[in-house]
N, C-alpha and C positions, 0 to 999 in steps of 0.2 A: 316332820320335815316333811319335806315330798322327796322321795329318792327316784335319782335319774334313772332314767331308761336302762343304760348301762351295767348299774348297780341292779337292777332286777336281771338283766339277763345273768349276771354275774353269780348272783342268788338261785336262781335258775338253775346253770349250768353244773354249780355244785351239789345242787338237792337231787341231783340225776347219776351219779356217778358210775360209770359204766361195770359193773361188779360181773363178775364170772358167775353165773347160777350154775347150780348144781344140774340142771339139764343139759346145760353146753358143755359137759366136760364129756371128751370122746370115752365111747363103751369101750374100746381097744387101748391097748399099752401103745405109748410111743416111741419113735428112738427123739435121742435129744434133738436134731436139727425139727423134726416134728413138735418136739415142745416148744423151744424157742419160736418156733412158726406161731403157733397154737397162743402163747401168751403176746406175741406180737399183735398179733390180728385182733383179740379181745380187750387189749388195752392199751392200745396205740394213743385213744383222747386222753389219757392220763399223762402225755407226756409234756412237760414246760415246750420244749423245744422238737421241732420235727425230728433233727437227727438222733437226739438220743435215744437209749437202747432200753427196751423193757427187761429184756436177759438174754444175756449171751451164754455162752459154753462153757467159757471161764466160771461165766458166777457159778454155774449149775457145780462144775467140779472142786471151788471153790468151799462151796455149802455141803458138797458130800465129803469132802476132807475134813474140815471143822464139823464134820456128825451132826450137822444142821438138819442135812437131807439123805435118808438110806440110800445107799447105792443099787442103782438099775439091777433091774434080774435081766441077766439074757442082754443087755446094753437099752432095757427098756423101761417106760418108767408110767408108771399108773397110775388110778386116777386119786389116789393117798399122794404121792411123789406130786403131781400139780396142785392139789390143794394146799402141803405143805410152801411150794413156790409162791402161790397165791400170798398167804398168810407175810412171807419173810420179803415179798416184793411191798406191801402193804408197811412192815413192821420198822424197815431197814433207815426210812427215812425219818425215823425218832428214835431208834433203839439201837444200842449197840448188837453187834454181833452174839456178844458173849451173852446179853440179855433177853434176846431173841431164843439162844438156845435153851437158856435157865427156862423162858416160857413155853415153848412146844415139843422139849425134850418128855416130858408126859404123856402129852398128845401120843408121840411117836411109840411109844412105850406100852400106854394103855389101850389106845385106838388103831392102830396101824393092824388091818385086816380082822379086825372086831365083826364078830357074828352076831353081836347083840344091836337089833336094829337101830334101837334108841339112842344108841350112843357108839355111833359109827365115826370117821373123819368127816363123813360126807352128811349127816344128818347133824352133828353138832355145827357144821358151817352152815348149815341152811338156816340153825336158829339163831345164829348169830348175825346174819344175812338179815332174817327179821326183825332182831333187835335195833339194828344200825338205821332201819328204813323208820321206825320209830321214832328215832333222835334227830331226822329232819326238822320234826316243825320246831323244838326247841331249839334246833342250831339257827333256822331262820330269825325265830326270836331274839336271839342272843345278838347275830350279825346286827341286825336292826340296831336294836339298844346302842351296840357299840359304836354305828355309825351316827347314829344321832349324839352321843357324846365325842365324837369326832366331829361333826359339823358343830357343835356349840363352841369348841377350842377356837378361838378368839376369833371369833363367829360375830362381834359386835365391835371389834375394834377397828381404827383407820386403816388401813393397809392394800396391798394393790390384790386382785385376783390371783394372779400368780403366787403371789406368797401365802395367802390366805389357803389355795388348795396345797401348796406342799406341805405349810402346817396342819392342814386337817389329814390329810395325807400320812404323815408324820404320826398322828396322834392314832388313826385307827391301828397302823400296820403294829406301834407300842402295845395298843389294846390284846390285839390279837396275838404277840409276842407272849406277853404277859400270861396270858390265858393257855397258851402252848406249854410256855414254861412249868406254870404251877401243877399242869397237868401231866406231864413229865416227870415231874418229881415225884409224883403222885403215884406212877407208873414203873418208877425205876424204886421206889419202895417197896412197893408190893414185891417184884420182882426181887426183891434183896429181900425179904422176906421168905420168897419159894427158896430161895439158896439156902438159907440158915435152916431154914424147915427140915431140905434134905440130905444137909451135913450131921446136923440130929440124928437123925431117922438112922 
């Protein structure tokens, strides 16, 4: 099928997610106000609505209270704190706080202030970013395939253009939702296995 310019722009937009790269992390520790400013500045293009907040003081305090985030040292947050906050930001839209805690707790225990340069929180984050960049090509192919399927949905039947647009949008959203649902189920199963292994050890 022929893809609309709007669709191509959408694919392009989501193929260049503005990740915070390790080189962008400040070399000095930050106070809480500086942390929220840093996150807002670097992730503002990820907001759905301009008034949405990326990170607030209340969120940071809650993450610390729930032991997702180690407390600051003398009211200052390190690069490791920022990296954890980045993970939390991306994961909280998909996983529960409890699941995020199960997933990230071993990282904090093993790699916080790690000496081994191959397995620091920073180096692990860098390697994960390179994995995700590689996945974008497959992501584009998958989205195009779903778009083709949605376009064929009631494509040959007699109806108004408005009705066809609605039904095709419905089909595309349902395809994407099903994909997300299956992947979320898989993520939760992996995390449940992690919980079980921890309880057994």
